[in-house]
N, C-alpha and C positions, 0 to 999 in steps of 0.2 A: 268604245264599240260601236258596231252600226249595224243595220240590219237591211237586208235586200231583199226584195220579192223574188220569188223563183220561178222563169219563166213567165213572168208578166202576168202568175196568178195573184190573186188575194190572199191573206192571211189573217187571221183573226188570234191576237196575243192577249193572253190574261194569267193573272195571279188568282190561283185558287183558296190563298189566304192572304190576304191585303192588310199590309202595316204603313201608317208613314204617308208620306203622298207619292204613292208609287205610278199614280197618273203625271206626273211633272216628270218622275224620272223614267218613264216611258216615252215621255213625250221627248224629251232628249235625248235619247239612245233611238228612237224609231220614226222621229216627226211628227208631224200634224198628221199624214194619213193613213196610219198601221191603225185599223179597229183594236181598239182595247177595253178589255173588262176585268173588274175585279171582283170578288167573294167578298164580304163582309164576315165572313165565318168558314171556319171548316165542316165541310158537307158531315163529317163523323169522325170520332177516335178511332185509332187501332191500335194493336200490338201484333207486333211481330211472330211469327209462326214460322216460317221459314224464310230468310232475309231475300228479297228481290224476286220471291214466287207465292208467299201465302199471307194473309195477313187476317186476323180475327176483327172483326168490330165490336165495341164495347161501347159505343154512346153514338146513337145517331138523333138527327136533329129532323124537327117538322119542318122547317122551312129554312130557306135560306138567301140572304138579298145579296142583288148583286146591282152595281153600278157599270155603265158602258161609257164610253168618249160620244161625244156627238155625234161622230160617223159609224156608229155602231150600232146595229138591231138589237134590241134585246128581244124581241120574238125570236129571231134568228138563235140569239147565244141561250134561250130559256129552250128553246126545240134542240138545239145540240146537247146542251151540258146535263139536262135532266135525266136522259139514258144513261149518259157515261156515271155520273152520280149514282145511279139507286140500281143499276143492272146488279144483278147476283147477291144483293147485301142479305135477303131474307127480311128487310123492312118495309113497310108500308112504302116509305121513301120520302123524300123533302122535295117540297116543292119551292121554285126561286120565285124570287118578289124581286120586282124593280126598284131602286132607289135613284132619284131625278138626278144626283150628283155624288162627286164623292168625299164631300164632307163627314158623314156619316161612316165612311172607312178610318178616318183617321182620327176621329174622336169615339170608334168602338170602343164601349166598355167591355174588355175582354184581357186576351193576355197581359196587355201592353202596361195592365195596373195589376193583376192578377199575378204575374211571374214574381216581377221585381217586388211585391208585400210580400209572397210566401219566401222568397229567398231572403230578403233584410230580415222578417221575421223571426225564423231559421238560424241564420247565419250573422246576424250583427255583432254579437259578443264574438264570434271567433277572431283569434289573430291571425287569419288568413295564413299562417305556416302548419300549425299541430293537424296529424291526421287524425281521423276518427276511425274507431274500430269497425268494421263490414257490419251493416245491419241495423246499425244503433242509430240512424239520422231520423226514423221512423218513413211516412208516406207521405208524399208530397201533397196531397188531399185530402187523405184518411187522416190526418194527424194536423190538421189545419187548427193553427192554435190563436188565443185570445191575442197576442202580440202583432199576430200576422192580418188578423181580421181588423184589430184597430186601423193598421196601416191602410187596409185597403178599402176600408172605408173612407177613411179620408183623402184618399186619392181617388175615391170615386165621387166625392164631394167637389174635388178641385175640378174634374172633368166636368162635371155638371154646369160649372160656374163658366168656364171657356163657353160650354152650348149655349148659355145663357147669352152671353157678352156677344159672341160672335153672330146669334140672331139678331141682337140690335144693329151691330155694324153692318150687318148682310144680310137682310131680312130676305133674299132673293134664294139661301140656301136652305136644305130641307133637314132638318136635323129629328124629325119625329122618332125616327128608329134609333135615335140616341137615348135609350132611357136608363134607369139605375141599375147597377150591376145585377141585384137581387132578382129584381123584375125579370130582366131579361135571361138571368138563367133558368129560374123557374119557367117562362114563356119557352124555351126552346125546349128546355130538359122533360118539363111536364112530371108526371110521377116518378121518374128514375129519381126525383129529389125527394128524401124520404122526409127530412124534418126542414121545413120551410121557417123556421123560427126568428133567425138570424141571419147576417151574414154567416157567422162562423159555423153555424148548422146547416146552411145551405153547400157551403164550400165541402164540408165534412161529409155529408151522408149522400151526395149526386154520386150515384150508382155509375154512371159516364166515367167519373172523373178516378174510379175506387183502384185502375192497375196504374196509374202515374208515381213513379218514383223519384227522388232527386239523381238528378244528372251527377255521376260521380267520375273522378279516374282514381285507377289505382297508383299508390304512391308507396315508399319502403317506409313500414310501419302502419299502413291502414289504406283509408281515402280520404279524398280532399272533395270538394264541390268542383264541377267542371266549370271553368270561366270561358270556356270555348262551345257554351253548347248554346243552339238557339233560345233557350231561355234567357239569356242575356245578350247575345249576339244579334237576335230579332226585337226583345223586347225595350232594351236601352235607347239605341241609335235611330232604331225605327219605330220606336212605339212613345217612350217619355219625353225623347228629346222635340219628336213633331209638338207635341203637346206642350213642352214647358216654351217651345218658341211662340207658340199661338199665346201664351201665358203674357209673356213679353209685350207682344205687340199688343194685347191689350189692356197692359197696365194691371194684372192681377197677379195679388199673391198665389205663392204654391210652397208652400212651406213642406208639405209631404215630397210632392215631385222633387223637391230639392234634395232633400235626405236621401230619397229611393237614389238617385241620381249621384252624387258626391260619393255613397259608399258603393255602388255598382261600378264607378268608372276606378276605383282602388280595386275592387276586386277584380275587374278586367284589364287592368292595365292600361288605361285609356284616359284621355284629356279630354272632355267636351265642353265641360262647363266650369267656371272658377269659380271659390269660396264666395264670392258676390254675388254669384247667380247669373251672371255673362254667359252666354253662350258662344265663349270665344276660345276654348281648347284645341290644341295641337292636333286633335281628332274630330273636330267637328265636321269637316268636310265629308265623313264617310257617312253623314246620318243623311235622313230625308226627309228633312224640315222644307216648309215654303221656303224661308230664306236661303235655305243652303242649296237648293234646287231654283234658285234665280225669282220666285214667283214678289213680284213688284205689288203687289194687291194682295189684302190679306182673303180677299175671293178667292183667291188661287188655290187656298183649301179645297175648295169644291170643284173647281174649275181649271183646266188647261188656259182656257181664253174664255175668262169671267165676260157675262154678258155686258153689252151698254148699256147704263142707265141712261133712258131720253131725259132731255134736259127741254124747260117751258122756255 
């Protein structure tokens, strides 16, 4: 792919919910000169009323963090995006906050660990063939069970271990916004979370999540989980694989990530990781990890061009 400026005019390119090393992907396609920004989270959750015309907002956030490339003005990005995000929502509106680099995007405790934990928790005992009776699967979050919560806690702990090791290896990175998942959800959704006791109750009582259902496709005899939906297409190759790549570079164990990747790639009919934990499967080139996108330094997780450390 390629990108050309039209009639000499500059353009800002952004990802409204970024996962993986989108900044390196943008550089590989757009080059170094195109301004690029990435939001750490989606501004709100919606449900469709009329496809392409009307949607209902069911969960808004108090703030949204955004990372920008070195040639991109955060002031301009904030001035342009905030009215777009908050127009005609009926809510007070989300404030855009700046994050200094893209590492917090890659390590974001969000969909990339939430969806794999929930899909595995609900379907890991399924034979990947037998249809379910429609209406019997339960809801994606409202029925968040103990097994899913255990996996999610494990994934979150591994993500936080990567954060700690990254800060030791690359102290120039700013990972202050990468907080434990439970804290992040309560911080962003506030009183929309009815029971803040533990991970399971936080996930199952968040009003913003209440409308979400498992993605399914109809087949003869019922429905089966959809392996061509964003909850797997986004969250494995552009979520868990970039995290696993960092864990390997930092020599960190990641048994929960390994389990999630192995189960999901079987479900997706993909090959990203070997049973030995190496990211050398035949489909690894589809992923947006530091290694796949040519990052020579681990600091590329936060910067397209890492700052040079002065030598004495």
